[in-house]
CHARMM internal coordinates of N, CA and C (Angstrom, degrees):
IC EDIT
DIST 1 N 1 CA 1.4424
DIST 1 CA 1 C 1.5305
ANGL 1 N 1 CA 1 C 107.73
DIST 1 C 2 N 1.3021
ANGL 1 CA 1 C 2 N 115.61
DIHE 1 N 1 CA 1 C 2 N 136.38
DIST 2 N 2 CA 1.4655
ANGL 1 C 2 N 2 CA 119.66
DIHE 1 CA 1 C 2 N 2 CA -178.70
DIST 2 CA 2 C 1.5284
ANGL 2 N 2 CA 2 C 111.43
DIHE 1 C 2 N 2 CA 2 C -65.54
DIST 2 C 3 N 1.3319
ANGL 2 CA 2 C 3 N 114.68
DIHE 2 N 2 CA 2 C 3 N 149.92
DIST 3 N 3 CA 1.4534
ANGL 2 C 3 N 3 CA 120.32
DIHE 2 CA 2 C 3 N 3 CA -179.55
DIST 3 CA 3 C 1.5388
ANGL 3 N 3 CA 3 C 106.75
DIHE 2 C 3 N 3 CA 3 C -154.98
DIST 3 C 4 N 1.3238
ANGL 3 CA 3 C 4 N 117.13
DIHE 3 N 3 CA 3 C 4 N 115.54
DIST 4 N 4 CA 1.4589
ANGL 3 C 4 N 4 CA 120.30
DIHE 3 CA 3 C 4 N 4 CA 177.91
DIST 4 CA 4 C 1.5255
ANGL 4 N 4 CA 4 C 112.47
DIHE 3 C 4 N 4 CA 4 C -112.20
DIST 4 C 5 N 1.3353
ANGL 4 CA 4 C 5 N 116.82
DIHE 4 N 4 CA 4 C 5 N 16.78
DIST 5 N 5 CA 1.4555
ANGL 4 C 5 N 5 CA 120.32
DIHE 4 CA 4 C 5 N 5 CA 177.15
DIST 5 CA 5 C 1.5255
ANGL 5 N 5 CA 5 C 110.55
DIHE 4 C 5 N 5 CA 5 C 146.43
DIST 5 C 6 N 1.3230
ANGL 5 CA 5 C 6 N 117.03
DIHE 5 N 5 CA 5 C 6 N -175.86
DIST 6 N 6 CA 1.4550
ANGL 5 C 6 N 6 CA 121.42
DIHE 5 CA 5 C 6 N 6 CA -178.81
DIST 6 CA 6 C 1.5472
ANGL 6 N 6 CA 6 C 111.97
DIHE 5 C 6 N 6 CA 6 C -56.44
DIST 6 C 7 N 1.3149
ANGL 6 CA 6 C 7 N 115.82
DIHE 6 N 6 CA 6 C 7 N 135.19
DIST 7 N 7 CA 1.4861
ANGL 6 C 7 N 7 CA 123.13
DIHE 6 CA 6 C 7 N 7 CA 176.31
DIST 7 CA 7 C 1.5299
ANGL 7 N 7 CA 7 C 113.61
DIHE 6 C 7 N 7 CA 7 C 60.10
DIST 7 C 8 N 1.3181
ANGL 7 CA 7 C 8 N 117.07
DIHE 7 N 7 CA 7 C 8 N 33.06
DIST 8 N 8 CA 1.4711
ANGL 7 C 8 N 8 CA 119.56
DIHE 7 CA 7 C 8 N 8 CA -179.52
DIST 8 CA 8 C 1.5205
ANGL 8 N 8 CA 8 C 114.11
DIHE 7 C 8 N 8 CA 8 C -116.09
DIST 8 C 9 N 1.3253
ANGL 8 CA 8 C 9 N 118.55
DIHE 8 N 8 CA 8 C 9 N -0.38
DIST 9 N 9 CA 1.4768
ANGL 8 C 9 N 9 CA 119.17
DIHE 8 CA 8 C 9 N 9 CA 177.46
DIST 9 CA 9 C 1.5249
ANGL 9 N 9 CA 9 C 107.97
DIHE 8 C 9 N 9 CA 9 C -58.41
DIST 9 C 10 N 1.3088
ANGL 9 CA 9 C 10 N 116.39
DIHE 9 N 9 CA 9 C 10 N 135.30
DIST 10 N 10 CA 1.4423
ANGL 9 C 10 N 10 CA 119.11
DIHE 9 CA 9 C 10 N 10 CA -177.33
DIST 10 CA 10 C 1.5075
ANGL 10 N 10 CA 10 C 111.42
DIHE 9 C 10 N 10 CA 10 C -149.99
DIST 10 C 11 N 1.3395
ANGL 10 CA 10 C 11 N 114.98
DIHE 10 N 10 CA 10 C 11 N -144.85
DIST 11 N 11 CA 1.4525
ANGL 10 C 11 N 11 CA 120.32
DIHE 10 CA 10 C 11 N 11 CA -172.93
DIST 11 CA 11 C 1.5250
ANGL 11 N 11 CA 11 C 113.45
DIHE 10 C 11 N 11 CA 11 C -92.24
DIST 11 C 12 N 1.2913
ANGL 11 CA 11 C 12 N 118.94
DIHE 11 N 11 CA 11 C 12 N -1.21
DIST 12 N 12 CA 1.4617
ANGL 11 C 12 N 12 CA 120.88
DIHE 11 CA 11 C 12 N 12 CA 178.59
DIST 12 CA 12 C 1.5271
ANGL 12 N 12 CA 12 C 108.83
DIHE 11 C 12 N 12 CA 12 C -83.07
DIST 12 C 13 N 1.3288
ANGL 12 CA 12 C 13 N 115.69
DIHE 12 N 12 CA 12 C 13 N 133.96
DIST 13 N 13 CA 1.4466
ANGL 12 C 13 N 13 CA 118.84
DIHE 12 CA 12 C 13 N 13 CA 178.43
DIST 13 CA 13 C 1.5288
ANGL 13 N 13 CA 13 C 109.87
DIHE 12 C 13 N 13 CA 13 C -144.01
DIST 13 C 14 N 1.3076
ANGL 13 CA 13 C 14 N 115.87
DIHE 13 N 13 CA 13 C 14 N 168.67
DIST 14 N 14 CA 1.4660
ANGL 13 C 14 N 14 CA 122.62
DIHE 13 CA 13 C 14 N 14 CA -175.92
DIST 14 CA 14 C 1.5155
ANGL 14 N 14 CA 14 C 110.05
DIHE 13 C 14 N 14 CA 14 C -116.00
DIST 14 C 15 N 1.3333
ANGL 14 CA 14 C 15 N 116.00
DIHE 14 N 14 CA 14 C 15 N 143.90
DIST 15 N 15 CA 1.4569
ANGL 14 C 15 N 15 CA 120.41
DIHE 14 CA 14 C 15 N 15 CA 164.79
DIST 15 CA 15 C 1.5355
ANGL 15 N 15 CA 15 C 104.91
DIHE 14 C 15 N 15 CA 15 C -101.75
DIST 15 C 16 N 1.3170
ANGL 15 CA 15 C 16 N 116.04
DIHE 15 N 15 CA 15 C 16 N 109.84
DIST 16 N 16 CA 1.4454
ANGL 15 C 16 N 16 CA 120.04
DIHE 15 CA 15 C 16 N 16 CA -176.22
DIST 16 CA 16 C 1.5168
ANGL 16 N 16 CA 16 C 109.23
DIHE 15 C 16 N 16 CA 16 C -88.50
DIST 16 C 17 N 1.3185
ANGL 16 CA 16 C 17 N 117.03
DIHE 16 N 16 CA 16 C 17 N 127.01
DIST 17 N 17 CA 1.4489
ANGL 16 C 17 N 17 CA 123.72
DIHE 16 CA 16 C 17 N 17 CA -176.71
DIST 17 CA 17 C 1.5202
ANGL 17 N 17 CA 17 C 110.28
DIHE 16 C 17 N 17 CA 17 C -115.96
DIST 17 C 18 N 1.3103
ANGL 17 CA 17 C 18 N 116.33
DIHE 17 N 17 CA 17 C 18 N 132.49
DIST 18 N 18 CA 1.4798
ANGL 17 C 18 N 18 CA 124.50
DIHE 17 CA 17 C 18 N 18 CA -177.26
DIST 18 CA 18 C 1.5077
ANGL 18 N 18 CA 18 C 109.46
DIHE 17 C 18 N 18 CA 18 C 65.63
DIST 18 C 19 N 1.3162
ANGL 18 CA 18 C 19 N 116.25
DIHE 18 N 18 CA 18 C 19 N -172.47
DIST 19 N 19 CA 1.4527
ANGL 18 C 19 N 19 CA 121.72
DIHE 18 CA 18 C 19 N 19 CA -176.53
DIST 19 CA 19 C 1.5332
ANGL 19 N 19 CA 19 C 110.21
DIHE 18 C 19 N 19 CA 19 C -71.92
DIST 19 C 20 N 1.3131
ANGL 19 CA 19 C 20 N 115.18
DIHE 19 N 19 CA 19 C 20 N 128.71
DIST 20 N 20 CA 1.4595
ANGL 19 C 20 N 20 CA 119.67
DIHE 19 CA 19 C 20 N 20 CA 177.25
DIST 20 CA 20 C 1.5316
ANGL 20 N 20 CA 20 C 108.38
DIHE 19 C 20 N 20 CA 20 C -155.50
DIST 20 C 21 N 1.2838
ANGL 20 CA 20 C 21 N 116.69
DIHE 20 N 20 CA 20 C 21 N 160.90
DIST 21 N 21 CA 1.4513
ANGL 20 C 21 N 21 CA 121.92
DIHE 20 CA 20 C 21 N 21 CA 178.55
DIST 21 CA 21 C 1.5197
ANGL 21 N 21 CA 21 C 108.33
DIHE 20 C 21 N 21 CA 21 C -117.03
DIST 21 C 22 N 1.3304
ANGL 21 CA 21 C 22 N 115.72
DIHE 21 N 21 CA 21 C 22 N 126.99
DIST 22 N 22 CA 1.4574
ANGL 21 C 22 N 22 CA 121.07
DIHE 21 CA 21 C 22 N 22 CA 175.43
DIST 22 CA 22 C 1.5227
ANGL 22 N 22 CA 22 C 108.60
DIHE 21 C 22 N 22 CA 22 C -98.79
DIST 22 C 23 N 1.3171
ANGL 22 CA 22 C 23 N 116.27
DIHE 22 N 22 CA 22 C 23 N 143.56
DIST 23 N 23 CA 1.4449
ANGL 22 C 23 N 23 CA 120.22
DIHE 22 CA 22 C 23 N 23 CA 177.25
DIST 23 CA 23 C 1.5057
ANGL 23 N 23 CA 23 C 112.47
DIHE 22 C 23 N 23 CA 23 C -67.72
DIST 23 C 24 N 1.3283
ANGL 23 CA 23 C 24 N 117.71
DIHE 23 N 23 CA 23 C 24 N 165.59
DIST 24 N 24 CA 1.4617
ANGL 23 C 24 N 24 CA 121.74
DIHE 23 CA 23 C 24 N 24 CA -176.15
DIST 24 CA 24 C 1.5113
ANGL 24 N 24 CA 24 C 113.37
DIHE 23 C 24 N 24 CA 24 C -67.45
DIST 24 C 25 N 1.3137
ANGL 24 CA 24 C 25 N 119.74
DIHE 24 N 24 CA 24 C 25 N -13.76
DIST 25 N 25 CA 1.4724
ANGL 24 C 25 N 25 CA 121.85
DIHE 24 CA 24 C 25 N 25 CA 178.53
DIST 25 CA 25 C 1.5272
ANGL 25 N 25 CA 25 C 113.53
DIHE 24 C 25 N 25 CA 25 C -82.26
DIST 25 C 26 N 1.3293
ANGL 25 CA 25 C 26 N 117.09
DIHE 25 N 25 CA 25 C 26 N -5.21
DIST 26 N 26 CA 1.4603
ANGL 25 C 26 N 26 CA 120.82
DIHE 25 CA 25 C 26 N 26 CA -178.67
DIST 26 CA 26 C 1.5208
ANGL 26 N 26 CA 26 C 110.65
DIHE 25 C 26 N 26 CA 26 C -101.92
DIST 26 C 27 N 1.3110
ANGL 26 CA 26 C 27 N 115.68
DIHE 26 N 26 CA 26 C 27 N 143.30
DIST 27 N 27 CA 1.4586
ANGL 26 C 27 N 27 CA 121.97
DIHE 26 CA 26 C 27 N 27 CA -178.71
DIST 27 CA 27 C 1.4925
ANGL 27 N 27 CA 27 C 110.48
DIHE 26 C 27 N 27 CA 27 C -101.67
DIST 27 C 28 N 1.3284
ANGL 27 CA 27 C 28 N 117.78
DIHE 27 N 27 CA 27 C 28 N 122.19
DIST 28 N 28 CA 1.4641
ANGL 27 C 28 N 28 CA 123.24
DIHE 27 CA 27 C 28 N 28 CA 173.44
DIST 28 CA 28 C 1.5098
ANGL 28 N 28 CA 28 C 106.81
DIHE 27 C 28 N 28 CA 28 C -89.27
DIST 28 C 29 N 1.3482
ANGL 28 CA 28 C 29 N 116.10
DIHE 28 N 28 CA 28 C 29 N 120.47
DIST 29 N 29 CA 1.4602
ANGL 28 C 29 N 29 CA 117.87
DIHE 28 CA 28 C 29 N 29 CA -174.57
DIST 29 CA 29 C 1.5084
ANGL 29 N 29 CA 29 C 115.65
DIHE 28 C 29 N 29 CA 29 C -133.97
DIST 29 C 30 N 1.3124
ANGL 29 CA 29 C 30 N 117.67
DIHE 29 N 29 CA 29 C 30 N 14.09
DIST 30 N 30 CA 1.4695
ANGL 29 C 30 N 30 CA 119.18
DIHE 29 CA 29 C 30 N 30 CA 177.64
DIST 30 CA 30 C 1.4917
ANGL 30 N 30 CA 30 C 112.20
DIHE 29 C 30 N 30 CA 30 C -175.87
DIST 30 C 31 N 1.3338
ANGL 30 CA 30 C 31 N 114.88
DIHE 30 N 30 CA 30 C 31 N -177.16
DIST 31 N 31 CA 1.4613
ANGL 30 C 31 N 31 CA 120.65
DIHE 30 CA 30 C 31 N 31 CA 177.74
DIST 31 CA 31 C 1.5304
ANGL 31 N 31 CA 31 C 108.19
DIHE 30 C 31 N 31 CA 31 C -148.19
DIST 31 C 32 N 1.2872
ANGL 31 CA 31 C 32 N 116.80
DIHE 31 N 31 CA 31 C 32 N 155.69
DIST 32 N 32 CA 1.4468
ANGL 31 C 32 N 32 CA 122.97
DIHE 31 CA 31 C 32 N 32 CA 177.57
DIST 32 CA 32 C 1.5159
ANGL 32 N 32 CA 32 C 107.72
DIHE 31 C 32 N 32 CA 32 C -83.75
DIST 32 C 33 N 1.3460
ANGL 32 CA 32 C 33 N 116.95
DIHE 32 N 32 CA 32 C 33 N 120.72
DIST 33 N 33 CA 1.4509
ANGL 32 C 33 N 33 CA 119.73
DIHE 32 CA 32 C 33 N 33 CA -178.06
DIST 33 CA 33 C 1.5121
ANGL 33 N 33 CA 33 C 112.39
DIHE 32 C 33 N 33 CA 33 C -109.64
DIST 33 C 34 N 1.3027
ANGL 33 CA 33 C 34 N 118.57
DIHE 33 N 33 CA 33 C 34 N -13.50
DIST 34 N 34 CA 1.4798
ANGL 33 C 34 N 34 CA 122.31
DIHE 33 CA 33 C 34 N 34 CA 172.58
DIST 34 CA 34 C 1.5120
ANGL 34 N 34 CA 34 C 108.34
DIHE 33 C 34 N 34 CA 34 C -154.35
DIST 34 C 35 N 1.3089
ANGL 34 CA 34 C 35 N 115.79
DIHE 34 N 34 CA 34 C 35 N 158.89
DIST 35 N 35 CA 1.4596
ANGL 34 C 35 N 35 CA 120.51
DIHE 34 CA 34 C 35 N 35 CA 178.51
DIST 35 CA 35 C 1.5362
ANGL 35 N 35 CA 35 C 112.98
DIHE 34 C 35 N 35 CA 35 C 85.65
DIST 35 C 36 N 1.3278
ANGL 35 CA 35 C 36 N 117.56
DIHE 35 N 35 CA 35 C 36 N 15.31
DIST 36 N 36 CA 1.4654
ANGL 35 C 36 N 36 CA 119.81
DIHE 35 CA 35 C 36 N 36 CA -179.24
DIST 36 CA 36 C 1.5188
ANGL 36 N 36 CA 36 C 112.65
DIHE 35 C 36 N 36 CA 36 C -58.05
DIST 36 C 37 N 1.3483
ANGL 36 CA 36 C 37 N 116.82
DIHE 36 N 36 CA 36 C 37 N -28.23
DIST 37 N 37 CA 1.4552
ANGL 36 C 37 N 37 CA 119.66
DIHE 36 CA 36 C 37 N 37 CA 178.51
DIST 37 CA 37 C 1.5209
ANGL 37 N 37 CA 37 C 111.27
DIHE 36 C 37 N 37 CA 37 C -60.49
DIST 37 C 38 N 1.3250
ANGL 37 CA 37 C 38 N 118.02
DIHE 37 N 37 CA 37 C 38 N -30.99
DIST 38 N 38 CA 1.4597
ANGL 37 C 38 N 38 CA 121.30
DIHE 37 CA 37 C 38 N 38 CA 178.31
DIST 38 CA 38 C 1.5353
ANGL 38 N 38 CA 38 C 109.82
DIHE 37 C 38 N 38 CA 38 C -71.52
DIST 38 C 39 N 1.3203
ANGL 38 CA 38 C 39 N 116.65
DIHE 38 N 38 CA 38 C 39 N -39.78
DIST 39 N 39 CA 1.4828
ANGL 38 C 39 N 39 CA 120.05
DIHE 38 CA 38 C 39 N 39 CA 177.59
DIST 39 CA 39 C 1.5131
ANGL 39 N 39 CA 39 C 109.48
DIHE 38 C 39 N 39 CA 39 C -63.77
DIST 39 C 40 N 1.3199
ANGL 39 CA 39 C 40 N 117.76
DIHE 39 N 39 CA 39 C 40 N -40.04
DIST 40 N 40 CA 1.4804
ANGL 39 C 40 N 40 CA 121.90
DIHE 39 CA 39 C 40 N 40 CA 177.53
DIST 40 CA 40 C 1.5174
ANGL 40 N 40 CA 40 C 110.35
DIHE 39 C 40 N 40 CA 40 C -62.62
DIST 40 C 41 N 1.3346
ANGL 40 CA 40 C 41 N 116.98
DIHE 40 N 40 CA 40 C 41 N -42.73
DIST 41 N 41 CA 1.4846
ANGL 40 C 41 N 41 CA 122.37
DIHE 40 CA 40 C 41 N 41 CA 178.87
DIST 41 CA 41 C 1.5273
ANGL 41 N 41 CA 41 C 110.17
DIHE 40 C 41 N 41 CA 41 C -59.13
DIST 41 C 42 N 1.3165
ANGL 41 CA 41 C 42 N 115.67
DIHE 41 N 41 CA 41 C 42 N -45.60
DIST 42 N 42 CA 1.4754
ANGL 41 C 42 N 42 CA 120.47
DIHE 41 CA 41 C 42 N 42 CA 179.84
DIST 42 CA 42 C 1.5273
ANGL 42 N 42 CA 42 C 110.39
DIHE 41 C 42 N 42 CA 42 C -63.80
DIST 42 C 43 N 1.3297
ANGL 42 CA 42 C 43 N 116.85
DIHE 42 N 42 CA 42 C 43 N -43.88
DIST 43 N 43 CA 1.4791
ANGL 42 C 43 N 43 CA 121.53
DIHE 42 CA 42 C 43 N 43 CA -178.93
DIST 43 CA 43 C 1.5227
ANGL 43 N 43 CA 43 C 111.01
DIHE 42 C 43 N 43 CA 43 C -63.85
DIST 43 C 44 N 1.3314
ANGL 43 CA 43 C 44 N 117.87
DIHE 43 N 43 CA 43 C 44 N -38.18
DIST 44 N 44 CA 1.4587
ANGL 43 C 44 N 44 CA 121.22
DIHE 43 CA 43 C 44 N 44 CA -178.65
DIST 44 CA 44 C 1.5377
ANGL 44 N 44 CA 44 C 111.23
DIHE 43 C 44 N 44 CA 44 C -66.00
DIST 44 C 45 N 1.3254
ANGL 44 CA 44 C 45 N 117.75
DIHE 44 N 44 CA 44 C 45 N -20.33
DIST 45 N 45 CA 1.4610
ANGL 44 C 45 N 45 CA 120.94
DIHE 44 CA 44 C 45 N 45 CA 179.20
DIST 45 CA 45 C 1.5206
ANGL 45 N 45 CA 45 C 113.86
DIHE 44 C 45 N 45 CA 45 C -77.45
DIST 45 C 46 N 1.3293
ANGL 45 CA 45 C 46 N 116.53
DIHE 45 N 45 CA 45 C 46 N -10.48
DIST 46 N 46 CA 1.4681
ANGL 45 C 46 N 46 CA 120.01
DIHE 45 CA 45 C 46 N 46 CA -179.65
DIST 46 CA 46 C 1.5043
ANGL 46 N 46 CA 46 C 113.97
DIHE 45 C 46 N 46 CA 46 C 86.15
DIST 46 C 47 N 1.3198
ANGL 46 CA 46 C 47 N 115.03
DIHE 46 N 46 CA 46 C 47 N 178.14
DIST 47 N 47 CA 1.4745
ANGL 46 C 47 N 47 CA 120.82
DIHE 46 CA 46 C 47 N 47 CA -178.96
DIST 47 CA 47 C 1.5222
ANGL 47 N 47 CA 47 C 109.11
DIHE 46 C 47 N 47 CA 47 C -123.84
DIST 47 C 48 N 1.3384
ANGL 47 CA 47 C 48 N 115.02
DIHE 47 N 47 CA 47 C 48 N 161.14
DIST 48 N 48 CA 1.4554
ANGL 47 C 48 N 48 CA 121.08
DIHE 47 CA 47 C 48 N 48 CA 177.68
DIST 48 CA 48 C 1.5201
ANGL 48 N 48 CA 48 C 109.57
DIHE 47 C 48 N 48 CA 48 C -59.77
DIST 48 C 49 N 1.2743
ANGL 48 CA 48 C 49 N 115.65
DIHE 48 N 48 CA 48 C 49 N 148.04
DIST 49 N 49 CA 1.4857
ANGL 48 C 49 N 49 CA 123.68
DIHE 48 CA 48 C 49 N 49 CA -178.72
DIST 49 CA 49 C 1.5157
ANGL 49 N 49 CA 49 C 114.16
DIHE 48 C 49 N 49 CA 49 C 69.23
DIST 49 C 50 N 1.3570
ANGL 49 CA 49 C 50 N 118.19
DIHE 49 N 49 CA 49 C 50 N 6.34
DIST 50 N 50 CA 1.4674
ANGL 49 C 50 N 50 CA 121.22
DIHE 49 CA 49 C 50 N 50 CA 173.04
DIST 50 CA 50 C 1.5110
ANGL 50 N 50 CA 50 C 115.40
DIHE 49 C 50 N 50 CA 50 C 72.08
DIST 50 C 51 N 1.3243
ANGL 50 CA 50 C 51 N 118.95
DIHE 50 N 50 CA 50 C 51 N 9.29
DIST 51 N 51 CA 1.4486
ANGL 50 C 51 N 51 CA 121.13
DIHE 50 CA 50 C 51 N 51 CA -178.67
DIST 51 CA 51 C 1.5260
ANGL 51 N 51 CA 51 C 111.73
DIHE 50 C 51 N 51 CA 51 C -81.04
DIST 51 C 52 N 1.3024
ANGL 51 CA 51 C 52 N 115.93
DIHE 51 N 51 CA 51 C 52 N -163.35
DIST 52 N 52 CA 1.4672
ANGL 51 C 52 N 52 CA 121.21
DIHE 51 CA 51 C 52 N 52 CA 177.71
DIST 52 CA 52 C 1.5130
ANGL 52 N 52 CA 52 C 111.86
DIHE 51 C 52 N 52 CA 52 C -105.64
DIST 52 C 53 N 1.3383
ANGL 52 CA 52 C 53 N 117.51
DIHE 52 N 52 CA 52 C 53 N -3.58
DIST 53 N 53 CA 1.4422
ANGL 52 C 53 N 53 CA 122.60
DIHE 52 CA 52 C 53 N 53 CA -177.15
DIST 53 CA 53 C 1.5197
ANGL 53 N 53 CA 53 C 108.79
DIHE 52 C 53 N 53 CA 53 C -143.74
DIST 53 C 54 N 1.3161
ANGL 53 CA 53 C 54 N 115.87
DIHE 53 N 53 CA 53 C 54 N 139.87
DIST 54 N 54 CA 1.4591
ANGL 53 C 54 N 54 CA 119.37
DIHE 53 CA 53 C 54 N 54 CA 177.12
DIST 54 CA 54 C 1.5047
ANGL 54 N 54 CA 54 C 112.68
DIHE 53 C 54 N 54 CA 54 C 142.10
DIST 54 C 55 N 1.3126
ANGL 54 CA 54 C 55 N 114.43
DIHE 54 N 54 CA 54 C 55 N -170.24
DIST 55 N 55 CA 1.4787
ANGL 54 C 55 N 55 CA 121.10
DIHE 54 CA 54 C 55 N 55 CA -179.28
DIST 55 CA 55 C 1.5203
ANGL 55 N 55 CA 55 C 110.83
DIHE 54 C 55 N 55 CA 55 C -65.56
DIST 55 C 56 N 1.3178
ANGL 55 CA 55 C 56 N 118.11
DIHE 55 N 55 CA 55 C 56 N 138.37
DIST 56 N 56 CA 1.4726
ANGL 55 C 56 N 56 CA 121.04
DIHE 55 CA 55 C 56 N 56 CA -178.22
DIST 56 CA 56 C 1.5261
ANGL 56 N 56 CA 56 C 111.57
DIHE 55 C 56 N 56 CA 56 C -71.26
DIST 56 C 57 N 1.3473
ANGL 56 CA 56 C 57 N 114.56
DIHE 56 N 56 CA 56 C 57 N 149.16
DIST 57 N 57 CA 1.4665
ANGL 56 C 57 N 57 CA 120.64
DIHE 56 CA 56 C 57 N 57 CA 175.13
DIST 57 CA 57 C 1.5150
ANGL 57 N 57 CA 57 C 110.86
DIHE 56 C 57 N 57 CA 57 C -71.68
DIST 57 C 58 N 1.3285
ANGL 57 CA 57 C 58 N 117.90
DIHE 57 N 57 CA 57 C 58 N -34.00
DIST 58 N 58 CA 1.4444
ANGL 57 C 58 N 58 CA 121.57
DIHE 57 CA 57 C 58 N 58 CA -179.37
DIST 58 CA 58 C 1.5076
ANGL 58 N 58 CA 58 C 110.23
DIHE 57 C 58 N 58 CA 58 C -79.65
DIST 58 C 59 N 1.3392
ANGL 58 CA 58 C 59 N 116.37
DIHE 58 N 58 CA 58 C 59 N 131.64
DIST 59 N 59 CA 1.4526
ANGL 58 C 59 N 59 CA 121.77
DIHE 58 CA 58 C 59 N 59 CA 179.06
DIST 59 CA 59 C 1.5207
ANGL 59 N 59 CA 59 C 109.31
DIHE 58 C 59 N 59 CA 59 C -73.51
DIST 59 C 60 N 1.3053
ANGL 59 CA 59 C 60 N 116.14
DIHE 59 N 59 CA 59 C 60 N 131.49
DIST 60 N 60 CA 1.4558
ANGL 59 C 60 N 60 CA 121.44
DIHE 59 CA 59 C 60 N 60 CA -179.77
DIST 60 CA 60 C 1.5210
ANGL 60 N 60 CA 60 C 110.44
DIHE 59 C 60 N 60 CA 60 C -133.20
DIST 60 C 61 N 1.2902
ANGL 60 CA 60 C 61 N 116.09
DIHE 60 N 60 CA 60 C 61 N 163.24
DIST 61 N 61 CA 1.4696
ANGL 60 C 61 N 61 CA 122.34
DIHE 60 CA 60 C 61 N 61 CA 173.88
DIST 61 CA 61 C 1.5117
ANGL 61 N 61 CA 61 C 109.71
DIHE 60 C 61 N 61 CA 61 C -148.51
DIST 61 C 62 N 1.2937
ANGL 61 CA 61 C 62 N 115.80
DIHE 61 N 61 CA 61 C 62 N 146.98
DIST 62 N 62 CA 1.4781
ANGL 61 C 62 N 62 CA 121.04
DIHE 61 CA 61 C 62 N 62 CA 177.12
DIST 62 CA 62 C 1.5085
ANGL 62 N 62 CA 62 C 106.78
DIHE 61 C 62 N 62 CA 62 C -104.14
DIST 62 C 63 N 1.3388
ANGL 62 CA 62 C 63 N 114.95
DIHE 62 N 62 CA 62 C 63 N 115.60
DIST 63 N 63 CA 1.4541
ANGL 62 C 63 N 63 CA 119.88
DIHE 62 CA 62 C 63 N 63 CA -179.68
DIST 63 CA 63 C 1.5131
ANGL 63 N 63 CA 63 C 112.42
DIHE 62 C 63 N 63 CA 63 C -87.89
DIST 63 C 64 N 1.3400
ANGL 63 CA 63 C 64 N 116.96
DIHE 63 N 63 CA 63 C 64 N -27.56
DIST 64 N 64 CA 1.4572
ANGL 63 C 64 N 64 CA 119.81
DIHE 63 CA 63 C 64 N 64 CA -177.03
DIST 64 CA 64 C 1.5298
ANGL 64 N 64 CA 64 C 109.25
DIHE 63 C 64 N 64 CA 64 C -155.95
DIST 64 C 65 N 1.2971
ANGL 64 CA 64 C 65 N 116.54
DIHE 64 N 64 CA 64 C 65 N 140.25
DIST 65 N 65 CA 1.4773
ANGL 64 C 65 N 65 CA 122.37
DIHE 64 CA 64 C 65 N 65 CA 173.76
DIST 65 CA 65 C 1.5107
ANGL 65 N 65 CA 65 C 108.07
DIHE 64 C 65 N 65 CA 65 C -133.61
DIST 65 C 66 N 1.3143
ANGL 65 CA 65 C 66 N 116.04
DIHE 65 N 65 CA 65 C 66 N 138.37
DIST 66 N 66 CA 1.4563
ANGL 65 C 66 N 66 CA 121.29
DIHE 65 CA 65 C 66 N 66 CA -178.84
DIST 66 CA 66 C 1.5174
ANGL 66 N 66 CA 66 C 107.48
DIHE 65 C 66 N 66 CA 66 C -116.93
DIST 66 C 67 N 1.3104
ANGL 66 CA 66 C 67 N 117.37
DIHE 66 N 66 CA 66 C 67 N 133.31
DIST 67 N 67 CA 1.4357
ANGL 66 C 67 N 67 CA 122.64
DIHE 66 CA 66 C 67 N 67 CA 178.84
DIST 67 CA 67 C 1.5201
ANGL 67 N 67 CA 67 C 110.17
DIHE 66 C 67 N 67 CA 67 C -116.85
DIST 67 C 68 N 1.3311
ANGL 67 CA 67 C 68 N 115.55
DIHE 67 N 67 CA 67 C 68 N 157.02
DIST 68 N 68 CA 1.4739
ANGL 67 C 68 N 68 CA 120.06
DIHE 67 CA 67 C 68 N 68 CA 176.21
DIST 68 CA 68 C 1.5178
ANGL 68 N 68 CA 68 C 107.47
DIHE 67 C 68 N 68 CA 68 C -151.40
DIST 68 C 69 N 1.3073
ANGL 68 CA 68 C 69 N 115.78
DIHE 68 N 68 CA 68 C 69 N 165.60
DIST 69 N 69 CA 1.4689
ANGL 68 C 69 N 69 CA 121.43
DIHE 68 CA 68 C 69 N 69 CA 179.91
DIST 69 CA 69 C 1.5018
ANGL 69 N 69 CA 69 C 112.75
DIHE 68 C 69 N 69 CA 69 C -98.10
DIST 69 C 70 N 1.3234
ANGL 69 CA 69 C 70 N 118.77
DIHE 69 N 69 CA 69 C 70 N 11.01
DIST 70 N 70 CA 1.4657
ANGL 69 C 70 N 70 CA 121.11
DIHE 69 CA 69 C 70 N 70 CA -176.60
DIST 70 CA 70 C 1.4974
ANGL 70 N 70 CA 70 C 112.37
DIHE 69 C 70 N 70 CA 70 C -88.43
END
COOR INIT
IC SEED 1 N 1 CA 1 C
IC BUILD
């Protein structure tokens, strides 16, 4: 979950792909259990500014998300 300072946690979140390290200000709160092929497709399209990290070049949308306490 994004965090840019005190009282700023909100609805922005990241789908982390491959090995990466998140800073201590970020909250890890789930994992991808199906549909990983879609995440791979998005990652293969690259990111803005040509770097290795950032917003994807491919436009995506989340139509449904399911949560559980398990």
